[in-house]
N, C-alpha and C positions, 0 to 999 in steps of 0.2 A: 505493500499500500504506499503510495508518494508522499511526503510528507509537504503539512499547508505551512505556509508560514501567517503566522498568529495577526493579529489584525494590530496594526500600530493607533497609540494611544496620543492624542495632542490634547492642546488646551488654548483655545482661541477669549480673546477682549472684547464687552461690548464696552465701549469709552464710549459716550457724549462728551460733547463740551460746545455749550452757546445751538441748541438742536441740531448740530452735524456729526454724525458720525466718522471713527477714525479707522481709514479703509488704505491697505495695503496690496504691493501687488509684486508678491514673490516666486516672479519667475525668473531666470536669472537671465542675461542679456534681452532681454523682450524678447522674450519667447513665446508670452502668451501675452495679453491684456487684461485679464482676470484678476479683480480685483476680490480681495477678502480679509477679514478681520485681523488682528495679528495675532501672531502665537505661532505655537509648533512642538512640538514634538517632548515628550514629556521622560524625563532621566527617572532612569530607577532609583528608589534611595528618595526621592524629593517631591515633595507634595505637589498637589495639582498648582495650587496657586502660587507655589515659590517657583516652582515653573514655567508658570505665565507670568511671572514681576520678571523673569529673566530675559525670557522673548522677547515680551514687549520693550527691555529696554535691550536688546540686542538689536529690536529690528528699525525702531523707532528712536531710543533715544531719550521715553519720556518712561518714568517711574509713577506706580500706580499700585494702588490698594485693591484688593482683589475683594469681591460683595460675594452673594449665592449665583449656582449653578441657574440655568437662564433656556439652556435648549442644550441637543446631544443630537446631533448627526453625525453620519456617515457614509460615506462613500467606497466604490471600491474599482478597479481596474475588470469587467467583468473575457476582459480576454485574458488576464495577468492574475499573478497572486496579489497586487496591491490592497489591501482592504483597510483604511481607518475609522478612527471613531474621536471625532469631536467632542471636548466638553467647552460649552461656552460659558463664560461669566462676567456677569456686569460688572463692571469696574471704575473706581475712580480716579481722577486725576490726583498725584500730589505734585504742588508747584505750579510751572508756566506748561502754557500747551502751545506753545511754539514748534512748529518739527523744523530741526533745522536740516533743508533737502543735501546739503554735502556729508552729512552722516553715513556714515558706512557699517553696516550688520557686521557680524564675524565671520558670516557663510558667504556673502558679498552676493545674495539672491533677491533681497528689497532693491526694487525698479523704481516703485515709488512708492510714497506714503502720502495720505491728506484726510482732510475733513472734507465730509461732503454731508450735504443737505440731501434730505429724502428726494426732492425733486429731481438732483444732480446725480442721487443715486442709479435713480429711473434711465438714465443716460449712459451705465456704464454694465458691462457685461458683472456680473457678480455671486459667489455664491456660500453659501447656497440659496435655492429661493425664497426660501424665510427667510432670512435676514434680515430686512428692513420691517419684516412685522413684529420681529424679536426685538428691535433695537429699539423702532417708535412704541413699543411696548401694546400695540393693537390686541383689543380683546380676543380675536383671532388667532391670532400666533399661537405655534404647538412648540409645546417642551421638546416635544422627537419628531426629525426630519429624516421621514425614513431613508435608506440605503438606496441611492445614486448613481449612475456611471459618475467615474470622473469625466472630467474632460480639461482639456489647456485653451 
């Protein structure tokens, strides 16, 4: 029986400032225009909030306080072994909301970081599909966004 790769666990931050959501593009060298909430993979032996604070700082230079979980989303490659489960947390900024566009993340994969309004978000490719509803706390916002195929 072939061995399967276990799902990767990641954490993501819902950070609002002046009715704008922080989004990043984490596709190296402009491979994709897809935007998402900042965050990344969980390191073994480190609490989810600690992982998230580290990831957000690495990707944006911003410091956050991690609040309650607000969404679980998962996606996979239907033709491969990749499967990721993202746990989203509501977060609060510590300090200024200014993004330094010369900031380089540790892995040099974040090519864009920006605060977007809900109207601006509608003009972007964003995943997961439920991100806007969750960020702006719509009454019908899901707590679980079912498995979807990965897109670039």
